[in-house]
C-alpha positions as CSV (number, residue, x, y, z in Angstrom):
1,M,0.2,0.1,0.0
2,A,3.1,2.1,0.8
3,S,4.2,1.6,-2.4
4,T,1.6,2.5,-4.1
5,I,0.8,6.0,-2.8
6,E,4.8,6.5,-3.1
7,A,4.5,5.5,-7.2
8,L,1.5,8.0,-7.1
9,R,3.1,11.0,-5.6
10,S,6.5,10.7,-7.8
11,S,4.2,10.5,-10.9
12,A,3.5,14.0,-13.2
13,K,-0.1,14.4,-11.4
14,G,1.7,13.5,-7.7
15,Q,4.2,16.3,-8.3
16,L,1.8,19.1,-8.8
17,K,1.0,21.5,-6.2
18,Y,-2.3,22.4,-5.1
19,D,-3.1,25.7,-3.6
20,L,-6.3,25.9,-1.6
21,H,-6.6,29.3,-0.4
22,W,-5.0,30.6,-3.8
23,H,-8.6,33.1,-3.8
24,R,-8.2,34.5,0.0
25,K,-4.5,35.8,-1.5
26,G,-5.8,38.6,-4.0
27,K,-4.4,36.4,-6.7
28,I,-7.5,36.8,-8.4
29,Q,-7.3,39.0,-10.9
30,K,-3.6,37.9,-11.8
31,V,-5.1,34.3,-12.9
32,L,-7.8,35.9,-14.7
33,E,-5.4,37.5,-16.8
34,D,-3.3,34.1,-17.4
35,C,-6.8,32.7,-18.6
36,T,-7.7,35.4,-21.3
37,S,-4.6,36.5,-22.6
38,P,-3.5,34.5,-26.0
39,P,-0.4,32.5,-25.8
40,S,3.0,34.2,-26.6
41,L,5.5,33.0,-28.7
42,S,9.1,33.3,-27.1
43,L,12.3,33.8,-29.0
44,K,13.3,30.6,-28.8
45,S,10.1,29.1,-30.5
46,M,11.0,31.7,-33.5
47,R,14.4,30.7,-33.7
48,D,13.0,27.2,-33.9
49,V,10.7,27.9,-36.6
50,L,13.4,29.6,-38.9
51,D,16.2,26.9,-38.3
52,S,13.3,24.1,-39.6
53,I,12.2,26.0,-42.8
54,D,16.7,26.4,-43.4
55,D,16.3,23.0,-42.9
56,S,13.7,22.1,-45.3
57,I,15.0,24.3,-47.9
58,A,18.2,22.4,-47.3
59,E,16.9,18.9,-47.8
60,T,15.0,20.3,-50.7
61,E,17.9,21.2,-52.2
62,S,19.7,17.8,-51.8
63,F,16.8,15.8,-53.2
64,C,16.2,18.1,-55.9
65,S,20.7,17.1,-56.8
66,Q,19.6,13.9,-56.6
67,Q,16.6,13.4,-58.9
68,S,18.4,15.7,-61.1
69,S,21.1,13.0,-61.5
70,D,19.1,9.9,-61.4
71,S,16.7,10.3,-64.4
72,S,14.7,7.4,-63.5
73,G,13.2,8.5,-60.6
74,P,10.1,9.6,-60.2
75,P,9.4,13.3,-61.0
76,V,9.6,15.9,-58.3
77,R,6.6,17.2,-55.9
78,V,7.3,21.0,-56.3
79,R,3.8,21.9,-55.0
80,S,4.1,20.0,-51.7
81,I,7.4,21.6,-51.3
82,E,6.0,25.2,-51.2
83,N,3.1,24.2,-49.4
84,N,5.7,23.4,-46.6
85,I,7.1,26.6,-47.2
86,D,3.7,28.4,-46.6
87,S,2.9,27.0,-44.2
88,H,6.2,27.9,-41.8
89,I,5.9,31.5,-42.8
90,F,2.3,31.3,-42.3
91,S,3.0,29.9,-38.4
92,S,5.6,32.5,-37.9
93,D,3.3,35.5,-38.8
94,S,1.0,34.1,-36.8
95,G,3.4,33.9,-33.7
96,S,4.9,37.7,-34.0
97,S,1.3,38.5,-34.5
98,S,0.2,36.4,-30.9
99,L,3.5,38.1,-29.5
100,E,2.2,41.1,-30.6
101,R,-0.9,40.7,-28.9
102,S,0.1,39.8,-25.9
103,T,2.9,42.1,-25.6
104,S,0.1,44.8,-26.4
105,K,-2.5,43.4,-23.9
106,S,-0.2,43.0,-20.7
107,P,-1.3,46.3,-18.6
108,N,2.9,46.4,-16.7
109,T,4.9,46.4,-19.7
110,S,8.6,47.0,-18.2
111,S,11.9,48.2,-20.3
112,V,13.5,44.9,-20.4
113,D,9.9,43.7,-22.0
114,M,10.0,47.0,-25.0
115,A,13.9,46.1,-25.8
116,I,12.6,42.8,-26.5
117,K,10.0,44.2,-28.6
118,Q,12.2,46.1,-30.5
119,Y,14.3,43.5,-30.5
120,E,11.9,41.2,-31.9
121,K,10.4,43.7,-34.4
122,D,13.9,44.0,-35.8
123,Y,14.2,40.8,-36.2
124,E,11.4,40.0,-37.8
125,K,12.1,42.9,-40.5
126,Q,15.6,40.5,-40.7
127,A,13.3,37.8,-40.8
128,E,11.1,39.3,-43.5
129,F,14.1,40.1,-45.8
130,A,15.5,36.2,-45.0
131,V,12.1,35.0,-45.8
132,K,11.7,37.0,-49.0
133,L,15.5,36.5,-50.7
134,R,14.9,32.4,-49.6
135,K,11.3,32.9,-51.5
136,K,13.3,34.1,-54.4
137,K,15.5,31.5,-54.2
138,I,13.0,28.9,-54.1
139,D,10.8,30.3,-56.7
140,Q,14.0,30.5,-59.7
141,F,14.8,26.3,-57.8
142,C,11.4,25.8,-58.6
143,A,11.4,26.8,-62.1
144,L,14.6,25.4,-62.6
145,L,13.1,21.9,-60.8
146,K,10.0,22.9,-63.3
147,E,12.2,22.7,-66.5
148,K,13.8,19.7,-65.1
149,A,11.0,17.6,-64.0
150,E,9.9,18.5,-68.0
151,Q,12.8,17.5,-69.7
152,Q,13.0,14.0,-67.5
153,I,9.3,13.7,-68.4
154,V,9.6,14.3,-72.0
155,R,12.5,11.6,-71.5
156,I,10.4,8.9,-69.3
157,E,8.2,9.6,-72.4
158,E,10.6,8.6,-74.9
159,K,12.0,5.7,-72.7
160,E,8.5,4.2,-72.4
161,E,8.0,4.9,-75.9
162,L,10.9,3.1,-76.8
163,V,9.6,0.2,-74.7
164,R,6.4,0.3,-76.1
165,E,7.7,-0.2,-79.3
166,Q,10.0,-2.8,-78.7
167,A,7.5,-4.4,-76.6
168,L,5.2,-4.3,-79.8
169,E,7.8,-5.2,-82.0
170,R,7.9,-8.3,-79.9
171,L,4.6,-8.8,-79.8
172,R,4.8,-8.7,-83.6
173,S,7.7,-11.5,-84.1
174,F,5.7,-13.6,-81.2
175,E,2.5,-13.4,-83.4
176,A,4.9,-14.0,-86.3
177,R,6.4,-17.1,-84.8
178,Q,2.7,-18.4,-83.5
179,T,1.2,-17.9,-87.1
180,E,4.0,-19.8,-88.5
181,E,3.6,-22.6,-85.7
182,S,-0.2,-22.7,-85.9
183,K,0.3,-23.1,-89.9
184,R,2.7,-25.7,-89.7
185,R,0.0,-27.7,-86.8
186,Q,-2.7,-26.9,-89.3
187,L,-0.7,-28.3,-92.3
188,K,0.3,-31.3,-90.1
189,R,-3.1,-31.6,-89.0
190,K,-4.7,-31.8,-91.8
191,E,-1.8,-34.4,-93.4
192,H,-3.2,-36.3,-90.7
193,V,-6.9,-35.7,-91.0
194,Q,-6.3,-36.9,-95.1
195,D,-4.0,-39.8,-94.0
196,Q,-7.1,-40.8,-91.6
197,T,-9.5,-40.0,-94.2
198,K,-8.0,-42.6,-96.8
199,T,-7.4,-45.1,-94.0
200,L,-11.0,-44.6,-93.3
201,E,-12.2,-44.8,-97.0
202,L,-10.0,-48.3,-97.3
203,K,-11.8,-49.5,-94.2
204,L,-15.0,-48.4,-95.7
205,R,-14.3,-49.8,-99.1
206,A,-13.6,-52.8,-97.2
207,A,-16.4,-53.0,-95.2
208,E,-18.9,-52.2,-98.2
209,A,-17.2,-55.0,-100.0
210,R,-17.7,-57.4,-96.5
211,R,-21.0,-56.3,-96.9
212,V,-21.8,-56.7,-100.4
213,Q,-19.9,-60.3,-100.7
214,L,-22.0,-61.2,-97.0
215,Q,-25.7,-60.1,-98.9
216,E,-24.7,-62.3,-102.2
217,E,-24.1,-64.4,-100.3
218,E,-27.0,-64.6,-98.3
219,K,-29.2,-63.9,-101.5
220,K,-27.5,-67.0,-102.9
221,K,-28.5,-68.8,-99.8
222,E,-31.9,-67.6,-99.9
223,E,-32.3,-68.8,-103.4
224,Q,-30.7,-71.9,-103.0
225,Q,-33.0,-72.2,-100.1
226,K,-36.3,-71.5,-102.7
227,I,-34.9,-73.7,-105.3
228,L,-34.8,-76.4,-102.6
229,K,-38.7,-75.1,-101.3
230,V,-40.0,-75.4,-104.8
231,L,-37.8,-78.5,-105.6
232,L,-39.5,-80.1,-102.6
233,G,-43.1,-79.2,-103.5
234,L,-42.5,-80.0,-107.3
235,Q,-40.9,-83.7,-105.9
236,H,-44.5,-83.7,-103.6
237,Q,-46.3,-82.6,-106.5
238,L,-44.4,-85.1,-108.5
239,N,-44.9,-87.9,-105.7
240,L,-49.0,-87.3,-106.6
241,Y,-48.8,-87.2,-110.0
242,T,-47.0,-90.6,-109.8
243,D,-49.6,-91.9,-107.4
244,R,-52.4,-91.4,-109.0
245,T,-51.0,-92.6,-112.2
246,M,-50.6,-96.1,-110.2
247,Q,-53.9,-95.6,-108.4
248,L,-55.2,-95.3,-112.1
249,V,-53.9,-98.1,-113.5
250,T,-54.3,-100.4,-110.6
251,N,-57.9,-100.2,-109.8
252,C,-59.0,-100.3,-113.5
253,Q,-61.2,-103.2,-113.9
254,Y,-60.0,-104.0,-117.3
255,K,-56.4,-104.0,-117.7
256,Q,-56.4,-106.4,-120.3
257,H,-57.0,-103.3,-122.3
258,L,-54.0,-101.2,-121.1
259,P,-51.4,-101.4,-123.7
260,D,-47.9,-102.1,-121.9
261,I,-48.6,-102.1,-118.7
262,A,-45.6,-103.0,-116.8
263,K,-43.5,-100.4,-119.3
264,F,-45.8,-97.5,-117.9
265,T,-45.2,-98.8,-114.9
266,S,-41.6,-98.8,-114.8
267,N,-41.5,-95.6,-116.1
268,T,-43.7,-93.8,-113.7
269,K,-41.3,-95.8,-111.0
270,Q,-38.1,-94.4,-112.4
271,L,-39.9,-90.8,-112.7
272,K,-40.3,-91.5,-108.7
273,E,-36.2,-92.3,-108.3
274,I,-34.7,-89.5,-110.2
275,A,-36.6,-87.1,-108.7
276,A,-35.7,-88.3,-105.2
277,L,-32.0,-89.0,-106.7
278,L,-32.1,-85.1,-108.3
279,V,-33.4,-83.7,-104.9
280,A,-30.7,-85.6,-103.1
281,D,-27.6,-84.4,-105.1
282,A,-29.1,-80.5,-104.7
283,K,-29.2,-81.0,-100.7
284,K,-25.7,-82.3,-101.0
285,K,-24.4,-79.9,-103.5
286,E,-25.2,-75.9,-103.7
287,P,-29.5,-76.4,-105.3
288,S,-29.1,-74.4,-108.7
289,M,-31.4,-73.4,-111.5
290,G,-30.3,-76.6,-113.1
291,H,-31.8,-78.8,-110.8
292,L,-35.0,-76.8,-110.7
293,E,-35.1,-77.2,-114.8
294,Q,-34.8,-80.5,-114.4
295,M,-37.3,-81.7,-111.5
296,K,-39.8,-79.3,-113.6
297,K,-39.0,-81.8,-116.7
298,L,-39.6,-84.3,-114.7
299,D,-43.0,-83.2,-113.3
300,L,-44.5,-82.2,-116.5
301,K,-43.6,-85.9,-117.4
302,A,-45.4,-87.0,-114.5
303,K,-48.5,-84.8,-115.2
304,Q,-48.1,-86.2,-118.6
305,D,-48.4,-89.4,-117.4
306,V,-51.7,-89.2,-115.6
307,E,-53.2,-87.3,-118.2
308,Q,-52.6,-90.4,-120.3
309,A,-53.7,-92.5,-117.4
310,N,-56.4,-91.2,-117.4
311,K,-56.7,-91.2,-121.4
312,L,-56.0,-94.8,-121.5
313,V,-58.0,-96.0,-118.1
314,G,-60.9,-93.9,-119.5
315,E,-60.3,-95.8,-123.6
316,A,-59.5,-99.2,-121.6
317,E,-62.9,-98.8,-119.6
318,R,-64.8,-97.8,-122.6
319,K,-63.5,-101.0,-124.5
320,G,-63.9,-103.2,-121.7
321,K,-67.8,-102.1,-121.4
322,E,-68.3,-102.3,-125.2
323,E,-66.7,-105.8,-124.9
324,A,-69.2,-106.8,-122.6
325,E,-71.9,-105.1,-124.0
326,E,-71.6,-107.1,-127.0
327,K,-70.8,-110.7,-125.6
328,F,-74.6,-109.6,-123.1
329,K,-76.0,-108.6,-126.8
330,K,-74.6,-111.5,-128.5
331,A,-75.8,-114.2,-125.7
332,K,-79.3,-111.9,-125.8
333,E,-79.3,-112.7,-129.0
334,A,-78.5,-115.9,-128.8
335,A,-81.5,-116.2,-126.1
336,Q,-84.1,-115.2,-128.8
337,A,-83.5,-117.2,-131.2
338,K,-84.0,-120.5,-129.5
339,K,-86.7,-118.7,-128.1
340,D,-87.9,-117.8,-131.5
341,A,-87.1,-121.4,-132.5
342,E,-89.5,-122.6,-130.7
343,T,-92.4,-121.2,-130.2
344,A,-92.5,-120.7,-134.3
345,A,-95.5,-123.0,-133.9
346,A,-97.1,-120.2,-132.3
347,A,-96.2,-117.5,-134.8
348,A,-99.4,-115.7,-136.5
349,A,-101.0,-115.5,-132.6
350,K,-97.5,-113.9,-130.6
351,A,-97.3,-111.8,-134.3
352,A,-100.8,-110.4,-133.7
353,T,-100.1,-109.8,-130.3
354,A,-97.1,-108.3,-130.8
355,R,-98.4,-105.3,-133.6
356,A,-101.0,-104.5,-130.6
357,T,-98.1,-104.3,-128.3
358,A,-96.2,-102.1,-130.3
359,A,-99.2,-99.9,-131.4
360,A,-100.3,-99.3,-127.6
361,S,-96.4,-98.6,-126.8
362,E,-96.6,-95.9,-129.8
363,S,-99.4,-94.3,-128.2
364,S,-97.4,-94.2,-124.6
365,S,-94.7,-92.6,-126.3
366,A,-97.1,-89.9,-128.4
367,A,-98.6,-89.1,-124.9
368,T,-95.2,-88.8,-123.2
369,T,-94.0,-86.5,-125.5
370,D,-96.8,-84.4,-125.5
371,T,-96.4,-83.7,-121.7
372,S,-92.6,-82.8,-122.0
373,S,-92.1,-79.4,-123.5
374,S,-92.3,-77.9,-126.6
375,P,-89.6,-75.2,-128.6
376,D,-92.5,-72.7,-128.1
377,D,-92.8,-72.9,-124.2
378,L,-88.8,-73.0,-124.3
379,E,-88.6,-69.7,-126.3
380,V,-90.8,-68.4,-123.4
381,S,-88.4,-69.4,-120.6
382,V,-84.8,-68.6,-122.2
383,T,-83.8,-67.8,-125.7
384,A,-81.3,-70.7,-127.7
385,D,-78.3,-69.2,-127.2
386,A,-79.0,-68.6,-123.9
387,L,-80.0,-72.1,-123.1
388,K,-76.8,-73.6,-125.1
389,E,-74.1,-71.4,-122.7
390,Y,-76.1,-72.2,-119.8
391,E,-75.4,-76.2,-120.4
392,T,-71.9,-75.6,-121.7
393,L,-71.1,-74.0,-118.7
394,Q,-72.9,-76.3,-116.5
395,E,-71.1,-79.1,-117.9
396,K,-67.2,-77.1,-117.1
397,R,-68.6,-77.1,-113.4
398,K,-69.4,-80.0,-113.3
399,A,-66.3,-81.5,-115.0
400,V,-63.9,-79.5,-112.7
401,E,-65.6,-80.5,-109.7
402,D,-65.6,-84.6,-110.5
403,S,-61.4,-83.8,-110.7
404,C,-61.9,-82.0,-107.7
405,K,-63.2,-84.9,-105.9
406,E,-60.8,-86.8,-104.7
407,L,-59.4,-83.7,-102.5
408,M,-62.9,-82.9,-101.7
409,E,-63.7,-85.8,-100.0
410,T,-60.1,-86.9,-99.1
411,K,-60.2,-89.1,-96.0
412,D,-56.4,-88.5,-95.4
413,P,-55.6,-85.5,-92.3
414,Q,-52.7,-84.2,-94.0
415,M,-54.9,-83.5,-97.5
416,K,-57.8,-82.6,-95.2
417,K,-55.4,-79.7,-93.5
418,Y,-54.1,-78.9,-96.9
419,K,-57.8,-78.3,-97.8
420,F,-58.4,-76.2,-95.2
421,E,-55.0,-74.2,-95.3
422,L,-56.2,-73.6,-99.0
423,Q,-60.0,-72.9,-97.8
424,K,-58.9,-70.5,-95.4
425,L,-56.0,-68.3,-97.9
426,V,-59.0,-67.9,-100.4
427,N,-61.4,-66.9,-97.8
428,S,-58.9,-64.8,-96.2
429,I,-58.1,-62.9,-99.6
430,V,-62.1,-62.3,-100.5
431,N,-63.1,-60.9,-97.1
432,T,-60.5,-58.3,-96.9
433,I,-61.6,-57.1,-100.3
434,S,-61.8,-53.8,-99.7
435,R,-62.3,-49.6,-101.7
436,Q,-59.2,-48.6,-99.5
437,S,-56.9,-47.9,-102.7
438,G,-56.3,-49.3,-105.9
439,S,-52.9,-50.4,-105.0
440,H,-54.4,-52.7,-101.9
441,L,-56.9,-54.1,-104.7
442,L,-54.0,-55.0,-107.0
443,S,-51.8,-56.6,-104.4
444,K,-55.4,-58.8,-103.1
445,I,-55.3,-59.5,-107.4
446,Q,-51.2,-60.2,-107.7
447,K,-51.7,-62.9,-104.2
448,I,-54.6,-64.4,-106.6
449,H,-53.0,-64.9,-109.3
450,T,-49.6,-66.1,-107.3
451,L,-51.8,-68.8,-105.7
452,L,-53.5,-70.3,-109.0
453,S,-50.5,-69.7,-111.2
454,G,-49.3,-72.7,-108.5
455,R,-46.3,-70.4,-106.9
456,P,-46.0,-70.4,-103.1
457,V,-48.5,-67.7,-101.2
458,E,-47.2,-67.1,-97.7
459,T,-50.2,-66.9,-95.1
460,S,-50.1,-67.4,-91.5
461,G,-46.6,-67.2,-91.0
462,K,-45.9,-70.4,-93.8
463,Q,-46.1,-70.5,-97.1
464,I,-48.6,-72.9,-99.6
465,S,-49.0,-73.7,-102.8
466,A,-51.7,-74.8,-105.2
467,S,-50.0,-77.1,-107.4
468,N,-49.1,-79.4,-103.9
469,H,-51.9,-81.8,-105.1
470,P,-52.9,-82.3,-108.8
471,A,-56.4,-80.5,-108.4
472,G,-55.3,-78.3,-106.2
473,I,-55.4,-75.2,-108.7
474,A,-58.5,-76.3,-110.1
475,Y,-60.2,-76.6,-106.6
476,C,-59.3,-72.8,-105.4
477,K,-60.5,-72.0,-109.0
478,S,-63.6,-73.3,-108.0
479,L,-63.4,-72.3,-104.6
480,L,-62.6,-68.3,-105.5
481,A,-65.5,-68.4,-107.7
482,K,-68.5,-69.8,-105.0
483,K,-67.0,-67.5,-102.7
484,L,-67.5,-64.2,-105.3
485,V,-71.2,-65.2,-105.4
486,K,-71.3,-65.9,-102.1
487,Q,-69.9,-62.5,-101.1
488,A,-72.8,-61.0,-103.5
489,D,-75.3,-63.2,-101.6
490,E,-74.4,-61.6,-98.0
491,Q,-72.8,-58.5,-98.9
492,V,-73.3,-57.1,-101.8
493,S,-77.2,-57.4,-100.6
494,S,-76.6,-55.4,-98.0
495,S,-74.1,-53.1,-99.3
496,H,-74.5,-52.4,-102.7
497,D,-70.9,-50.4,-103.0
498,S,-69.3,-53.3,-102.1
499,A,-70.0,-54.8,-105.4
500,F,-67.3,-52.6,-107.1
501,P,-64.0,-53.4,-106.1
502,I,-65.2,-57.6,-106.1
503,A,-65.7,-57.2,-109.8
504,V,-62.2,-55.6,-110.3
505,L,-60.8,-58.5,-108.3
506,A,-63.0,-60.8,-111.0
507,V,-62.1,-59.5,-113.6
508,G,-58.1,-59.3,-112.7
509,V,-58.5,-62.7,-112.1
510,W,-60.4,-63.7,-115.2
511,L,-57.8,-61.6,-117.4
512,D,-55.5,-64.0,-116.7
513,F,-57.4,-67.7,-116.5
514,P,-60.1,-67.4,-118.8
515,D,-61.3,-70.7,-117.4
516,F,-61.7,-69.6,-114.1
517,G,-64.4,-66.8,-115.8
518,D,-66.4,-69.8,-116.9
519,L,-66.6,-71.0,-113.1
520,L,-67.8,-68.1,-112.3
521,L,-70.3,-67.9,-114.7
522,A,-71.7,-71.5,-114.0
523,H,-71.8,-70.5,-110.3
524,F,-74.0,-67.1,-110.9
525,Y,-75.9,-68.9,-113.2
526,L,-76.8,-71.9,-110.6
527,A,-77.1,-69.4,-107.9
528,C,-79.4,-67.2,-109.9
529,P,-80.8,-68.7,-113.0
530,Y,-82.3,-64.9,-113.6
531,L,-78.6,-63.7,-114.8
532,V,-78.7,-66.0,-118.5
533,P,-81.3,-64.7,-118.3
534,Y,-83.3,-68.3,-117.8
535,Y,-87.1,-68.9,-116.3
536,I,-86.6,-73.0,-115.5
537,P,-90.2,-74.4,-115.8
538,Q,-91.3,-76.8,-113.7
539,T,-90.4,-80.6,-115.2
540,T,-93.5,-83.4,-114.4
541,G,-92.6,-85.5,-111.7
542,Q,-90.4,-82.6,-109.9
543,S,-91.0,-81.5,-106.3
544,N,-92.0,-78.0,-105.2
545,E,-89.6,-77.5,-103.1
546,D,-86.7,-79.2,-105.9
547,Y,-88.3,-77.1,-108.4
548,F,-87.7,-74.2,-105.8
549,K,-84.1,-74.6,-105.2
550,A,-83.7,-74.2,-109.0
551,L,-85.2,-70.8,-109.3
552,G,-82.4,-70.0,-106.2
553,Y,-85.0,-69.7,-103.5
554,K,-83.8,-71.1,-99.7
555,F,-85.6,-73.9,-97.8
556,I,-85.5,-72.9,-93.9
557,D,-87.3,-75.9,-91.9
558,G,-88.7,-77.0,-94.6
559,Q,-90.5,-73.8,-95.4
560,V,-89.5,-71.3,-98.7
561,E,-87.7,-68.1,-98.0
562,K,-89.7,-65.0,-97.9
563,Q,-90.4,-62.9,-101.4
564,D,-88.9,-59.9,-100.2
565,K,-85.6,-61.9,-98.7
566,F,-85.0,-64.1,-101.8
567,L,-85.8,-60.7,-103.8
568,K,-82.7,-58.9,-101.9
569,R,-80.6,-61.8,-102.2
570,M,-81.3,-61.8,-106.2
571,T,-80.4,-58.0,-106.1
572,G,-76.8,-58.1,-104.3
573,M,-75.6,-61.2,-107.3
574,C,-77.5,-59.1,-110.4
575,R,-75.7,-56.2,-108.9
576,L,-72.0,-57.6,-109.3
577,F,-72.7,-59.4,-111.8
578,A,-73.3,-56.3,-113.5
579,A,-70.4,-54.3,-111.8
580,I,-68.1,-56.9,-113.1
581,M,-69.6,-56.1,-116.7
582,Q,-68.9,-52.2,-116.3
583,S,-65.8,-52.7,-114.3
584,Q,-62.4,-51.3,-115.8
585,S,-59.7,-53.2,-116.5
586,P,-57.2,-53.2,-113.5
587,K,-54.3,-54.0,-116.3
588,G,-55.3,-50.9,-118.8
589,P,-56.8,-50.2,-122.0
590,M,-54.7,-52.7,-123.7
591,H,-56.0,-55.6,-121.8
592,P,-60.0,-55.2,-122.0
593,N,-62.4,-56.4,-119.8
594,P,-63.0,-60.2,-121.3
595,F,-67.0,-59.7,-119.7
596,G,-67.0,-56.1,-120.4
597,V,-70.5,-53.6,-121.3
598,E,-71.1,-55.6,-124.6
599,S,-72.3,-58.6,-122.5
600,A,-74.9,-56.1,-120.9
601,W,-76.3,-54.9,-124.1
602,K,-76.6,-58.8,-125.0
603,W,-78.0,-59.8,-121.6
604,I,-81.0,-57.3,-122.1
605,A,-81.5,-58.2,-125.7
606,R,-82.5,-61.7,-124.2
607,V,-84.8,-60.4,-121.4
608,L,-86.9,-58.4,-123.9
609,N,-86.7,-61.6,-126.3
610,I,-88.6,-63.7,-123.4
611,H,-91.6,-63.4,-121.4
612,P,-91.3,-61.8,-118.1
613,Q,-91.9,-63.3,-115.0
614,P,-93.5,-61.5,-111.6
615,D,-91.1,-59.4,-109.5
616,V,-88.0,-60.7,-110.9
617,T,-88.2,-59.6,-114.4
618,A,-88.8,-55.7,-113.1
619,T,-85.8,-56.0,-109.9
620,M,-82.8,-57.5,-112.4
621,L,-83.8,-54.9,-115.3
622,Y,-83.6,-52.3,-112.6
623,D,-80.3,-53.1,-110.8
624,V,-78.4,-53.8,-114.3
625,L,-80.0,-50.6,-115.9
626,S,-78.6,-48.6,-112.7
627,V,-75.7,-49.9,-112.7
628,C,-74.5,-50.4,-116.7
629,G,-76.8,-48.0,-117.8
630,H,-73.9,-45.2,-117.7
631,A,-71.5,-47.5,-119.0
632,L,-73.8,-48.5,-122.2
633,S,-75.2,-45.3,-123.0
634,K,-71.4,-43.9,-123.3
635,M,-71.1,-47.0,-125.4
636,Y,-74.0,-47.1,-127.8
637,G,-75.3,-43.6,-127.3
638,R,-78.7,-43.5,-129.4
639,Q,-78.7,-47.2,-130.0
640,F,-78.8,-47.6,-125.9
641,N,-81.6,-44.9,-125.7
642,K,-84.1,-46.4,-128.2
643,V,-83.5,-50.3,-126.4
644,L,-84.9,-47.6,-123.2
645,V,-87.6,-46.5,-125.6
646,T,-88.5,-49.9,-126.7
647,V,-88.6,-51.4,-122.8
648,I,-91.0,-48.5,-121.5
649,R,-93.2,-48.7,-124.0
650,E,-93.4,-52.2,-125.7
651,Y,-91.7,-54.3,-123.0
652,F,-92.9,-52.5,-119.6
653,S,-96.9,-53.2,-120.5
654,K,-96.1,-56.9,-120.5
655,I,-94.3,-56.5,-117.1
656,E,-97.2,-54.7,-115.9
657,E,-99.5,-57.8,-117.2
658,V,-97.7,-60.4,-115.1
659,T,-97.1,-58.8,-112.0
660,P,-99.9,-59.4,-109.2
661,S,-101.6,-56.9,-107.5
662,G,-99.6,-55.2,-104.2
663,S,-96.4,-55.9,-105.5
664,G,-95.7,-53.8,-107.7
665,G,-92.7,-52.0,-105.7
666,P,-89.7,-53.5,-108.4
667,V,-92.2,-52.3,-111.0
668,A,-92.5,-48.9,-109.7
669,R,-89.2,-48.5,-109.2
670,L,-88.1,-49.4,-112.7
671,K,-90.5,-47.0,-114.1
672,I,-89.4,-44.0,-112.4
673,F,-85.8,-44.8,-113.2
674,L,-86.7,-45.4,-117.1
675,E,-88.8,-42.5,-117.8
676,T,-86.4,-40.0,-115.4
677,C,-83.5,-41.2,-117.5
678,L,-85.2,-40.4,-120.6
679,K,-86.6,-37.2,-119.6
680,K,-82.9,-36.4,-118.9
681,N,-81.8,-38.1,-122.0
682,A,-79.1,-39.5,-119.9
683,V,-78.7,-42.2,-117.0
684,P,-76.7,-41.1,-114.1
685,P,-73.6,-43.2,-113.0
686,P,-73.9,-45.8,-110.1
687,E,-73.2,-44.9,-106.6
688,G,-70.1,-46.2,-105.5
689,V,-68.7,-47.1,-108.7
690,L,-64.6,-46.5,-108.7
691,P,-63.0,-43.4,-110.4
692,P,-61.3,-44.1,-113.4
693,N,-57.8,-42.8,-111.7
694,F,-58.6,-45.3,-109.0
695,F,-55.6,-47.5,-109.7
696,R,-53.4,-44.7,-109.3
697,T,-54.3,-44.7,-105.5
């Protein structure tokens, strides 16, 4: 504690002396004067100011000399020196004025103080003179310093300009080197790219050559597979032909009339063996067109053998039957001669009896002839040329169905499956016919053409060929004809527009396969004899059911269908029949429709040459004229108009005569159509007909 007090006493504040009774000793006036008077500047302080000014000037001179010797240094700050001097002078002036104020304000001025004041005034004058002289020197020095500074700035600027030019030159040189280096690298890169391009081109060429080689190998392999597949199909067909040949020869009841059976059988077996060897050789080696040509020749030979076998077996059976009939006839004649010899005694009586019997037989024959249809009656129901055409087509249809009988009635599961696949293929093609586009319809025609040509057709992911069975192609043609007639019955009867694309397909197939056209007409005439036209009469002993079925009616649960449904179905068939006659050829004008508009003209002429039937004649005429009338008018012009006039003025009255009361719908429809056409002198095109540019879509 004592040390702390001692430390406080020894401090600056502790050494101060305090007078607690200063205001009692008459010191108040003096303290107030000291507090109110300004501070005085002593002589010592003035000397210190002048000395500091001299030191500043000396320092400035030394600094300037140093700056002049070193040109690379920074420029001299002249303004700061001047400010420094001015500040010293200002401070000295302020000190002297403060001194004056302090002396003037002191009331008790002594003589010493006056002397000091006089001295200070003199010294101030000297100081002012010295300051002026020093200021002049400083001004001169500053001017010199400014001139040197300007020279130094010029030298610095020149030096900087030189440095800039050198830097710019170095930069240009560097840029040139960089440009040259860039060009060199670019050239090198270009050469590298060219080398890479050449290498890639070589690789691409090699890859392309390899790809082409692989494609050729793949194509060759596919062709070989196709050839092998066709070879196997032809072999199968050949086996069917040879089996059929052997079956015909084996089943023949009159082998004694067959020429050289052993040789014929041997040739058939030899064909089969050669075909097997040819297929084995093709499998062992690469299948070629040579194998295919040889197999086709063998297949053709087998087919010819089947035809020859059919012919020979038929001839043998004919000869055998003739021989049997001849033997029977001779035996009968011998028995008759023996019988005549035994009854010679009663010849006269028996002769009379024989004459009576002959007369009775003659009268019976005459009666039978009277009940049959006369030529005049036949002309009432059908014309002679139409009847001949009808019978010819039905014979062809029966012949085709007989040739397909083996396939249709087969018990072989494999053949049943094959037959089902053919049916499925034909049905799928016909069921998907539409007016979508010309290309769509042409693809259907091409698919049918491929099938009927005996080439394989893809269906459900597998290939099927109609030539895999001897009767396959004929079966497909008959099946297609039936299917088209069925479409007319079921589809066209409800949607008349659908007749036109189906008709185009029928014409397209007809152009390539004329026998298909005969089959199609035969099935049309069988389902709707009014298309011949043929109004079939009821024969003696024919039941009503059989007669109505012959006319095209259907029986359901023993009841004949209603007339309106019957007419609707007949309309569908007639619409498709007429659409075929007016259709344009899908192959263009160079291949005209084989059953074109001239057939419609012939059909109308036939109708007008026979007596009309109730409902049916008016319905058929209306459908044919509404579908084919526009095309007939374009082709025959005024002649067709004359036909329309004949129909409405002469034939229409006959239709009205046979039409029972209450069933005049078809008749009224026909009459309105004819009157409209004659009034406008034109026949409108049918609704839904395909446009002329349809096959370009």
